[in-house]
BABAVEX-180764 format. One record per residue: x, y, z of N, C-alpha, C, O in turn; residue number from 1; residue in three letters. Coordinates in Angstrom, 2 decimals. Example, Ala and Ser with C-alpha at 12.3 -4.5 7.8 and 13.67 -1.06 7.14 Angstrom:
n_X, n_Y, n_Z, ca_X, ca_Y, ca_Z, c_X, c_Y, c_Z, o_X, o_Y, o_Z, num, residu
13.19, -5.69, 7.80, 12.30, -4.50, 7.80, 13.20, -3.30, 7.80, 14.24, -3.32, 8.46, 1, Ala
12.85, -2.25, 7.08, 13.67, -1.06, 7.14, 12.90, 0.03, 7.87, 13.41, 1.14, 8.04, 2, Ser
// end
This chain:
n_X, n_Y, n_Z, ca_X, ca_Y, ca_Z, c_X, c_Y, c_Z, o_X, o_Y, o_Z, num, residu
96.17, 78.12, 137.09, 96.39, 79.53, 137.16, 95.78, 80.19, 135.93, 96.14, 79.84, 134.80, 1, Unk
94.89, 81.09, 136.11, 94.20, 81.76, 135.03, 94.87, 83.09, 134.74, 94.98, 83.95, 135.62, 2, Unk
95.32, 83.26, 133.50, 95.99, 84.50, 133.11, 95.08, 85.22, 132.13, 94.67, 84.65, 131.12, 3, Unk
94.78, 86.48, 132.42, 93.96, 87.27, 131.52, 94.85, 88.00, 130.53, 95.69, 88.82, 130.91, 4, Unk
94.65, 87.70, 129.27, 95.40, 88.36, 128.21, 94.51, 89.43, 127.62, 93.37, 89.15, 127.24, 5, Unk
94.99, 90.66, 127.53, 94.14, 91.72, 126.98, 93.79, 91.44, 125.52, 94.63, 91.04, 124.72, 6, Unk
92.53, 91.65, 125.21, 92.06, 91.47, 123.84, 91.53, 92.79, 123.32, 91.21, 93.69, 124.09, 7, Unk
91.46, 92.89, 122.02, 90.94, 94.08, 121.34, 91.69, 95.35, 121.77, 91.07, 96.36, 122.07, 8, Unk
93.02, 95.29, 121.79, 93.80, 96.44, 122.22, 93.88, 97.50, 121.13, 94.28, 98.63, 121.40, 9, Unk
93.50, 97.14, 119.89, 93.54, 98.12, 118.83, 92.21, 98.84, 118.64, 92.09, 99.69, 117.76, 10, Unk
91.20, 98.51, 119.45, 89.89, 99.15, 119.37, 89.85, 100.29, 120.38, 90.13, 100.09, 121.56, 11, Unk
89.49, 101.48, 119.91, 89.45, 102.63, 120.81, 88.20, 102.56, 121.70, 87.18, 101.99, 121.32, 12, Unk
88.30, 103.15, 122.87, 87.17, 103.17, 123.81, 86.12, 104.15, 123.33, 86.44, 105.21, 122.78, 13, Unk
84.86, 103.79, 123.55, 83.74, 104.67, 123.20, 83.51, 105.64, 124.34, 83.40, 105.24, 125.50, 14, Unk
83.44, 106.92, 124.01, 83.31, 107.96, 125.03, 81.87, 108.44, 125.13, 81.29, 108.49, 126.21, 15, Unk
81.30, 108.79, 124.00, 79.94, 109.33, 123.98, 79.12, 108.49, 123.01, 79.17, 108.71, 121.80, 16, Unk
78.36, 107.56, 123.53, 77.56, 106.69, 122.68, 78.47, 105.85, 121.79, 79.36, 105.16, 122.29, 17, Unk
78.26, 105.89, 120.47, 79.11, 105.10, 119.57, 80.37, 105.83, 119.14, 81.12, 105.31, 118.32, 18, Unk
80.63, 107.03, 119.67, 81.77, 107.85, 119.23, 82.97, 107.66, 120.14, 82.85, 107.58, 121.36, 19, Unk
84.14, 107.60, 119.51, 85.38, 107.58, 120.29, 85.77, 109.01, 120.61, 85.12, 109.95, 120.15, 20, Unk
86.83, 109.19, 121.39, 87.25, 110.54, 121.78, 87.67, 111.36, 120.56, 87.32, 112.54, 120.47, 21, Unk
88.42, 110.76, 119.62, 88.85, 111.48, 118.43, 87.65, 111.88, 117.57, 87.57, 113.01, 117.08, 22, Unk
86.72, 110.95, 117.39, 85.54, 111.26, 116.58, 84.72, 112.37, 117.22, 84.22, 113.26, 116.53, 23, Unk
84.60, 112.33, 118.54, 83.84, 113.36, 119.25, 84.51, 114.73, 119.09, 83.82, 115.73, 118.89, 24, Unk
85.84, 114.77, 119.18, 86.55, 116.04, 119.02, 86.42, 116.58, 117.60, 86.28, 117.79, 117.42, 25, Unk
86.46, 115.71, 116.59, 86.26, 116.17, 115.21, 84.85, 116.75, 115.03, 84.68, 117.77, 114.37, 26, Unk
83.86, 116.10, 115.63, 82.48, 116.59, 115.49, 82.28, 117.91, 116.25, 81.57, 118.80, 115.78, 27, Unk
82.91, 118.04, 117.42, 82.83, 119.30, 118.17, 83.51, 120.41, 117.38, 82.99, 121.52, 117.30, 28, Unk
84.68, 120.11, 116.79, 85.39, 121.09, 115.96, 84.54, 121.51, 114.76, 84.51, 122.69, 114.42, 29, Unk
83.85, 120.55, 114.12, 82.97, 120.87, 113.01, 81.84, 121.79, 113.46, 81.49, 122.76, 112.77, 30, Unk
81.27, 121.48, 114.61, 80.19, 122.32, 115.13, 80.64, 123.75, 115.42, 79.93, 124.70, 115.11, 31, Unk
81.81, 123.90, 115.99, 82.33, 125.23, 116.31, 82.59, 126.03, 115.03, 82.22, 127.20, 114.93, 32, Unk
83.22, 125.39, 114.04, 83.51, 126.08, 112.78, 82.22, 126.45, 112.05, 82.11, 127.53, 111.49, 33, Unk
81.25, 125.55, 112.06, 79.96, 125.85, 111.41, 79.24, 127.00, 112.11, 78.62, 127.83, 111.45, 34, Unk
79.32, 127.05, 113.44, 78.69, 128.13, 114.19, 79.35, 129.48, 113.85, 78.67, 130.49, 113.68, 35, Unk
80.69, 129.48, 113.76, 81.40, 130.71, 113.40, 81.02, 131.14, 111.99, 80.77, 132.32, 111.75, 36, Unk
80.99, 130.20, 111.05, 80.63, 130.53, 109.68, 79.19, 131.06, 109.59, 78.91, 131.99, 108.83, 37, Unk
78.27, 130.49, 110.36, 76.86, 130.91, 110.37, 76.73, 132.38, 110.76, 75.91, 133.12, 110.21, 38, Unk
77.56, 132.78, 111.71, 77.48, 134.15, 112.20, 78.31, 135.14, 111.38, 78.03, 136.34, 111.44, 39, Unk
79.30, 134.70, 110.64, 80.21, 135.61, 109.96, 79.85, 135.82, 108.49, 79.83, 136.96, 108.02, 40, Unk
79.55, 134.77, 107.77, 79.33, 134.89, 106.32, 77.83, 134.90, 106.01, 77.03, 134.44, 106.83, 41, Unk
77.45, 135.42, 104.85, 76.04, 135.38, 104.45, 75.56, 133.93, 104.28, 76.36, 133.03, 104.06, 42, Unk
74.25, 133.73, 104.37, 73.68, 132.38, 104.38, 73.97, 131.59, 103.09, 74.31, 130.42, 103.21, 43, Unk
73.86, 132.16, 101.88, 74.19, 131.35, 100.68, 75.66, 130.92, 100.66, 75.97, 129.80, 100.24, 44, Unk
76.55, 131.79, 101.12, 77.97, 131.44, 101.17, 78.20, 130.37, 102.24, 79.05, 129.49, 102.08, 45, Unk
77.44, 130.45, 103.34, 77.56, 129.44, 104.40, 77.25, 128.05, 103.86, 77.97, 127.10, 104.14, 46, Unk
76.18, 127.93, 103.08, 75.79, 126.62, 102.55, 76.80, 126.12, 101.52, 77.05, 124.92, 101.43, 47, Unk
77.38, 127.05, 100.74, 78.39, 126.65, 99.76, 79.66, 126.20, 100.44, 80.28, 125.22, 100.02, 48, Unk
80.08, 126.89, 101.50, 81.30, 126.52, 102.22, 81.06, 125.40, 103.22, 81.96, 124.60, 103.49, 49, Unk
79.86, 125.35, 103.77, 79.58, 124.41, 104.86, 79.53, 122.95, 104.42, 79.99, 122.08, 105.16, 50, Unk
78.97, 122.67, 103.24, 78.84, 121.28, 102.80, 80.21, 120.61, 102.60, 80.43, 119.53, 103.15, 51, Unk
81.15, 121.21, 101.84, 82.46, 120.55, 101.72, 83.20, 120.46, 103.05, 83.91, 119.49, 103.31, 52, Unk
83.03, 121.48, 103.89, 83.68, 121.47, 105.20, 83.12, 120.34, 106.07, 83.88, 119.65, 106.75, 53, Unk
81.81, 120.16, 106.03, 81.18, 119.10, 106.81, 81.63, 117.73, 106.29, 81.90, 116.83, 107.09, 54, Unk
81.70, 117.56, 104.98, 82.17, 116.28, 104.42, 83.61, 115.99, 104.82, 83.96, 114.85, 105.12, 55, Unk
84.45, 117.02, 104.83, 85.84, 116.85, 105.25, 85.93, 116.39, 106.70, 86.64, 115.44, 107.01, 56, Unk
85.21, 117.07, 107.58, 85.28, 116.73, 109.00, 84.68, 115.35, 109.29, 85.20, 114.62, 110.12, 57, Unk
83.60, 115.00, 108.62, 83.00, 113.66, 108.81, 83.96, 112.59, 108.30, 84.10, 111.53, 108.91, 58, Unk
84.62, 112.88, 107.17, 85.63, 111.94, 106.66, 86.79, 111.78, 107.63, 87.25, 110.67, 107.86, 59, Unk
87.26, 112.90, 108.19, 88.35, 112.83, 109.16, 87.94, 112.07, 110.41, 88.78, 111.44, 111.05, 60, Unk
86.68, 112.13, 110.77, 86.22, 111.46, 111.98, 85.97, 109.97, 111.76, 86.29, 109.16, 112.64, 61, Unk
85.40, 109.58, 110.60, 84.91, 108.21, 110.46, 85.59, 107.37, 109.38, 85.64, 106.15, 109.52, 62, Unk
86.10, 107.97, 108.33, 86.64, 107.19, 107.21, 88.05, 106.71, 107.51, 88.89, 107.49, 107.96, 63, Unk
88.32, 105.41, 107.27, 89.63, 104.83, 107.52, 90.09, 104.05, 106.29, 89.83, 102.85, 106.17, 64, Unk
90.78, 104.73, 105.37, 91.31, 103.98, 104.21, 92.48, 103.11, 104.64, 93.39, 103.57, 105.34, 65, Unk
92.47, 101.85, 104.21, 93.51, 100.88, 104.54, 93.73, 100.75, 106.05, 94.84, 100.45, 106.49, 66, Unk
92.67, 100.95, 106.84, 92.75, 100.75, 108.28, 93.40, 101.89, 109.04, 93.65, 101.76, 110.24, 67, Unk
93.70, 103.01, 108.38, 94.31, 104.16, 109.05, 93.30, 105.30, 109.06, 92.49, 105.42, 108.14, 68, Unk
93.34, 106.13, 110.08, 92.48, 107.32, 110.06, 92.84, 108.21, 108.87, 93.99, 108.26, 108.45, 69, Unk
91.84, 108.91, 108.33, 92.05, 109.74, 107.15, 93.08, 110.83, 107.40, 93.84, 111.16, 106.48, 70, Unk
93.14, 111.39, 108.60, 94.14, 112.41, 108.91, 95.55, 111.88, 108.76, 96.40, 112.55, 108.15, 71, Unk
95.83, 110.71, 109.29, 97.16, 110.10, 109.16, 97.45, 109.78, 107.71, 98.58, 109.96, 107.25, 72, Unk
96.45, 109.31, 106.99, 96.60, 108.97, 105.58, 97.01, 110.19, 104.77, 97.89, 110.11, 103.91, 73, Unk
96.38, 111.32, 105.04, 96.71, 112.56, 104.33, 98.12, 113.03, 104.69, 98.87, 113.46, 103.81, 74, Unk
98.48, 112.96, 105.96, 99.82, 113.39, 106.40, 100.89, 112.52, 105.75, 101.91, 113.03, 105.28, 75, Unk
100.68, 111.19, 105.73, 101.66, 110.31, 105.11, 101.75, 110.56, 103.60, 102.83, 110.46, 103.02, 76, Unk
100.63, 110.88, 102.96, 100.65, 111.21, 101.54, 101.45, 112.46, 101.26, 102.21, 112.50, 100.29, 77, Unk
101.28, 113.48, 102.08, 102.03, 114.73, 101.90, 103.52, 114.48, 102.16, 104.37, 114.99, 101.43, 78, Unk
103.84, 113.71, 103.20, 105.24, 113.40, 103.49, 105.88, 112.62, 102.35, 107.06, 112.80, 102.07, 79, Unk
105.12, 111.75, 101.70, 105.66, 110.98, 100.58, 106.10, 111.89, 99.45, 107.14, 111.66, 98.83, 80, Unk
105.33, 112.93, 99.16, 105.66, 113.81, 98.06, 106.84, 114.72, 98.36, 107.54, 115.13, 97.43, 81, Unk
107.10, 115.04, 99.61, 108.15, 116.00, 99.94, 109.43, 115.37, 100.46, 110.44, 116.08, 100.58, 82, Unk
109.44, 114.11, 100.76, 110.68, 113.46, 101.22, 111.49, 112.97, 100.03, 110.92, 112.64, 98.99, 83, Unk
112.81, 112.91, 100.18, 113.63, 112.39, 99.08, 113.39, 110.89, 98.92, 113.13, 110.17, 99.88, 84, Unk
113.49, 110.43, 97.67, 113.21, 109.03, 97.38, 114.43, 108.28, 96.88, 114.30, 107.25, 96.22, 85, Unk
115.60, 108.76, 97.19, 116.82, 108.10, 96.78, 117.30, 107.24, 97.95, 117.57, 107.73, 99.04, 86, Unk
117.39, 105.95, 97.69, 117.83, 105.03, 98.73, 119.19, 104.47, 98.32, 119.34, 103.91, 97.23, 87, Unk
120.17, 104.61, 99.19, 121.53, 104.15, 98.91, 121.84, 103.05, 99.91, 121.72, 103.22, 101.12, 88, Unk
122.25, 101.91, 99.37, 122.59, 100.80, 100.24, 124.04, 100.93, 100.68, 124.94, 101.11, 99.86, 89, Unk
124.24, 100.85, 101.98, 125.58, 100.93, 102.53, 125.87, 99.64, 103.28, 125.11, 99.24, 104.17, 90, Unk
126.95, 98.99, 102.91, 127.31, 97.75, 103.58, 127.85, 98.10, 104.96, 128.71, 98.97, 105.09, 91, Unk
127.37, 97.43, 105.98, 127.78, 97.73, 107.34, 128.96, 96.87, 107.79, 129.70, 97.25, 108.69, 92, Unk
129.13, 95.72, 107.18, 130.25, 94.86, 107.55, 130.77, 94.20, 106.28, 130.10, 94.18, 105.25, 93, Unk
132.00, 93.66, 106.39, 132.61, 93.06, 105.21, 133.24, 91.74, 105.63, 133.98, 91.67, 106.61, 94, Unk
132.93, 90.72, 104.87, 133.50, 89.40, 105.14, 134.59, 89.11, 104.11, 134.42, 89.38, 102.92, 95, Unk
135.68, 88.56, 104.59, 136.73, 88.11, 103.69, 136.58, 86.60, 103.54, 137.23, 85.82, 104.24, 96, Unk
135.74, 86.22, 102.63, 135.48, 84.80, 102.41, 136.24, 84.35, 101.18, 136.14, 84.95, 100.11, 97, Unk
137.00, 83.30, 101.35, 137.72, 82.73, 100.23, 137.08, 81.42, 99.88, 137.03, 80.50, 100.70, 98, Unk
136.59, 81.33, 98.68, 135.91, 80.12, 98.24, 136.94, 79.23, 97.56, 137.57, 79.63, 96.58, 99, Unk
137.12, 78.01, 98.09, 138.10, 77.12, 97.46, 137.59, 76.65, 96.11, 136.40, 76.39, 95.93, 100, Unk
138.51, 76.54, 95.16, 138.13, 76.08, 93.83, 138.08, 74.56, 93.85, 139.04, 73.87, 94.19, 101, Unk
136.90, 74.06, 93.47, 136.70, 72.61, 93.47, 137.20, 72.03, 92.16, 137.25, 72.70, 91.13, 102, Unk
137.57, 70.75, 92.22, 138.00, 70.05, 91.02, 136.80, 69.89, 90.09, 135.67, 69.75, 90.56, 103, Unk
137.02, 69.90, 88.79, 135.90, 69.73, 87.87, 135.23, 68.39, 88.08, 135.89, 67.37, 88.27, 104, Unk
133.92, 68.40, 88.05, 133.15, 67.18, 88.32, 132.95, 66.41, 87.02, 132.88, 66.97, 85.93, 105, Unk
132.86, 65.13, 87.19, 132.55, 64.26, 86.06, 131.06, 64.37, 85.76, 130.23, 64.13, 86.64, 106, Unk
130.74, 64.72, 84.56, 129.35, 64.86, 84.17, 128.87, 63.53, 83.61, 129.46, 62.97, 82.68, 107, Unk
127.78, 63.02, 84.20, 127.23, 61.75, 83.74, 126.56, 61.97, 82.40, 126.00, 63.03, 82.13, 108, Unk
126.63, 60.97, 81.56, 126.02, 61.08, 80.25, 124.51, 61.01, 80.41, 123.97, 60.08, 81.00, 109, Unk
123.85, 62.01, 79.87, 122.40, 62.08, 80.02, 121.73, 61.32, 78.89, 122.25, 61.17, 77.79, 110, Unk
120.53, 60.84, 79.24, 119.76, 60.12, 78.24, 119.25, 61.09, 77.19, 119.11, 62.29, 77.45, 111, Unk
119.00, 60.58, 76.01, 118.50, 61.39, 74.91, 117.09, 61.87, 75.25, 116.21, 61.07, 75.57, 112, Unk
116.88, 63.16, 75.18, 115.60, 63.73, 75.56, 114.70, 63.98, 74.35, 113.63, 64.57, 74.50, 113, Unk
115.10, 63.56, 73.21, 114.30, 63.76, 72.02, 113.21, 62.70, 71.95, 113.44, 61.54, 72.29, 114, Unk
112.04, 63.10, 71.52, 110.91, 62.18, 71.39, 110.59, 62.04, 69.92, 110.48, 63.03, 69.19, 115, Unk
110.45, 60.80, 69.49, 110.14, 60.60, 68.08, 108.67, 60.92, 67.80, 107.87, 61.10, 68.71, 116, Unk
108.34, 60.97, 66.53, 107.02, 61.40, 66.09, 105.93, 60.45, 66.54, 104.83, 60.88, 66.89, 117, Unk
106.22, 59.16, 66.55, 105.21, 58.18, 66.95, 104.86, 58.30, 68.43, 103.69, 58.22, 68.81, 118, Unk
105.86, 58.49, 69.26, 105.63, 58.65, 70.69, 104.87, 59.95, 70.96, 103.96, 59.97, 71.80, 119, Unk
105.22, 61.01, 70.27, 104.52, 62.27, 70.42, 103.05, 62.14, 70.02, 102.17, 62.70, 70.68, 120, Unk
102.80, 61.41, 68.94, 101.43, 61.20, 68.49, 100.63, 60.40, 69.51, 99.46, 60.70, 69.77, 121, Unk
101.24, 59.37, 70.09, 100.53, 58.56, 71.09, 100.27, 59.36, 72.38, 99.23, 59.18, 73.02, 122, Unk
101.20, 60.23, 72.75, 100.97, 61.07, 73.94, 99.84, 62.06, 73.69, 99.04, 62.32, 74.58, 123, Unk
99.78, 62.62, 72.48, 98.70, 63.55, 72.14, 97.36, 62.83, 72.16, 96.36, 63.39, 72.58, 124, Unk
97.35, 61.59, 71.69, 96.11, 60.81, 71.69, 95.66, 60.52, 73.12, 94.46, 60.55, 73.41, 125, Unk
96.60, 60.24, 74.02, 96.26, 60.02, 75.43, 95.65, 61.27, 76.05, 94.67, 61.18, 76.79, 126, Unk
96.23, 62.43, 75.74, 95.71, 63.67, 76.29, 94.34, 64.00, 75.71, 93.47, 64.51, 76.42, 127, Unk
94.14, 63.73, 74.44, 92.85, 64.00, 73.81, 91.75, 63.10, 74.33, 90.59, 63.49, 74.38, 128, Unk
92.11, 61.87, 74.73, 91.09, 60.95, 75.24, 90.75, 61.23, 76.69, 89.90, 60.55, 77.27, 129, Unk
91.39, 62.23, 77.29, 91.15, 62.68, 78.66, 91.27, 61.54, 79.68, 90.48, 61.44, 80.61, 130, Unk
92.26, 60.72, 79.49, 92.56, 59.70, 80.48, 91.93, 58.35, 80.23, 92.16, 57.43, 81.02, 131, Unk
91.15, 58.18, 79.18, 90.51, 56.89, 78.93, 91.57, 55.85, 78.63, 91.43, 54.70, 79.06, 132, Unk
92.60, 56.21, 77.90, 93.67, 55.27, 77.58, 94.88, 55.46, 78.49, 95.97, 54.98, 78.19, 133, Unk
94.68, 56.15, 79.57, 95.77, 56.62, 80.42, 96.65, 55.50, 80.94, 97.85, 55.48, 80.66, 134, Unk
96.10, 54.57, 81.66, 96.90, 53.59, 82.39, 97.70, 52.70, 81.45, 98.90, 52.54, 81.62, 135, Unk
97.03, 52.14, 80.47, 97.70, 51.20, 79.57, 98.79, 51.90, 78.76, 99.91, 51.39, 78.67, 136, Unk
98.49, 53.03, 78.16, 99.47, 53.70, 77.30, 100.62, 54.31, 78.08, 101.76, 54.30, 77.61, 137, Unk
100.34, 54.84, 79.27, 101.43, 55.41, 80.10, 102.39, 54.31, 80.52, 103.61, 54.51, 80.47, 138, Unk
101.88, 53.17, 80.93, 102.75, 52.07, 81.33, 103.63, 51.62, 80.15, 104.82, 51.38, 80.33, 139, Unk
103.04, 51.52, 78.97, 103.81, 51.12, 77.79, 104.86, 52.18, 77.47, 106.00, 51.85, 77.14, 140, Unk
104.47, 53.46, 77.57, 105.41, 54.53, 77.26, 106.59, 54.53, 78.23, 107.74, 54.69, 77.82, 141, Unk
106.29, 54.36, 79.53, 107.36, 54.35, 80.53, 108.29, 53.16, 80.34, 109.50, 53.29, 80.50, 142, Unk
107.74, 52.00, 80.01, 108.58, 50.83, 79.77, 109.48, 51.06, 78.57, 110.66, 50.70, 78.58, 143, Unk
108.90, 51.67, 77.53, 109.66, 51.94, 76.31, 110.79, 52.93, 76.60, 111.92, 52.72, 76.15, 144, Unk
110.50, 54.00, 77.35, 111.52, 55.00, 77.67, 112.62, 54.42, 78.55, 113.80, 54.69, 78.34, 145, Unk
112.22, 53.60, 79.55, 113.22, 53.02, 80.44, 114.12, 52.04, 79.68, 115.33, 52.02, 79.90, 146, Unk
113.55, 51.26, 78.81, 114.37, 50.30, 78.08, 115.29, 51.02, 77.10, 116.43, 50.59, 76.89, 147, Unk
114.83, 52.12, 76.49, 115.69, 52.83, 75.55, 116.80, 53.60, 76.28, 117.90, 53.74, 75.74, 148, Unk
116.56, 54.09, 77.47, 117.60, 54.82, 78.21, 118.62, 53.86, 78.81, 119.77, 54.24, 79.01, 149, Unk
118.20, 52.62, 79.11, 119.13, 51.64, 79.65, 120.08, 51.17, 78.57, 121.26, 50.93, 78.85, 150, Unk
119.61, 51.04, 77.35, 120.43, 50.56, 76.23, 121.54, 51.55, 75.91, 122.63, 51.13, 75.53, 151, Unk
121.30, 52.82, 76.05, 122.28, 53.83, 75.66, 123.27, 53.96, 76.73, 124.21, 54.75, 76.62, 152, Unk
// end
């Protein structure tokens, strides 16, 4: 049994060539506003106002910061500045848990963790030799540590 699972559901359909419906509407809106400005304002003012307006509309149509359309990004930014930012945690339920007190545990005597100067010097020499003396000296060190911890 062959089941077709829809793929690419987050990709918008292309309506006019490489443009999606939203992009096409932004471009049509830009064209209408530019046409109105061309007929209403003087030509030098049109070029001064038209360039930033065109950049804004092209950004709204094509630019997607963090994978979101620029229009949504701007709306969420404005909402962030005007919404309250105080978050209060409210407990929704309460448990009456009684933890039984355990008897004090016997603490095992730990081995002495102090390293004498000679052992420290030999470990530094092993590290400086970059492993050349690794196997022989590590085995000797471990035997020495195990025998000293067993005696105590």
